[in-house]
Residue, then its C-alpha position, 0 to 999 in steps of 0.5 A: g238662274s234665280q227662281p221666282g218666290n214660292a209660297s209653300p217653301g216660304r211658309a217653311v222658312y217663316n216657321r223657322v225664322c219668324g213663327q217663334c215670335h209672330t202670329l200669321f193666319d192664326s199660327g205662331g208665337k205671341v212675343g211680337p205683334d200679330i202680322t196677319g193684318a200688316n201691310r204685307t203686300d208692300i215689298t218695300y214695307l216688308l224689307e224695311t221692317i225686316v232689315d231695320p226692326n228698330a226704326v219704328i217700335p210701338n211702346e208695348y213691343r220695346t225690349t225690357e232688360i231685367e237683372t235679378k238679384d241672383g245674377r240672371s239677365l233677362t230680356g223680353i217684352l213686359k206684359s204686365s207690371t204690378e206693385k208686387a210682380v212683373t210678367l216678362q215674355t222672353a223669346n222662349e217663355l213667359i216669366i213672372l218675377s217678384r219685384d223683391d227679386i229684381a235688381s234693375q229694370r230698364l226699358t230699351e229703344l230696341s225691338m226683340m226682333p234682331e237685325g240681320l234676320l235674312a243674313p243666314l238665308a239663301d237667296q231663294e229662301v229670302r224670295d220664298l219668304l217674301y212671297y209667302l208673307g205677301r199672300s192673302g191666305q194660308v198655303p200648305l207646307p211642302a210635303n217634306a217640311a216635317r222631315q226638315p230639321g228647322p234651326d229654331r233653337e240655333f237661330l234663336t241663340w244666334a239672334e239673342q247673341h246678336q242683340r247682346e253684342r249690339r247692346r254692348h256696342a251701343a253702350e260703348l259708343a254712347q260712353i265714348t261719344r256721350h250720346h245714346d245713338l243705338n243705331p249708328a248708321g256707319d256700322a259696317v255690318h249694318q251696311l253690308q246687310a242692307w246691301a244684301v237685302r237690296q240685292a234680294h229686293a232687286k232679284h225679287l222685282h226682276d223675277s216678278a217682272 
């Protein structure tokens, strides 16, 4: 049968999936907001923000898309903007671009955080992650965590590809329907992901009972 969540392996899952972009307990990336003070004890809040990261996005964390004159496509969070340059925080690096090198710049309605973050995870990993996120303080990593190769780079590549495909789909849909709905509720993949998370949520509530 299923096992209840465990915070220690949950921290290892967090480091692989979330730590690239978010800070928790003074550890992690700076792309997204520091989530230490977020409403992490509310399982419904956690699930909603993970499954639908584009539902409510503070302006400072909306994704900016930049096309450069030499043909590069960059996506990230705009950290600063002056008459001469912009500073863009991508998932991997902080980039300073001269305005002379920018062909186009657009602020989107999307978060850098991709949908479907839970999709590649096993059920137990989802339970462990949610349990860890709900803790009030840091916990030790599992003894074997250092020997486990984390799929950070592979996961990041998948997430970026997912975002590009989603933007392409949204643009095509907008052209067809003449409106800019970036989150079509009828999307079959989105519905399947939502169903999978509801199942994980139900198991979490059952295990916690």
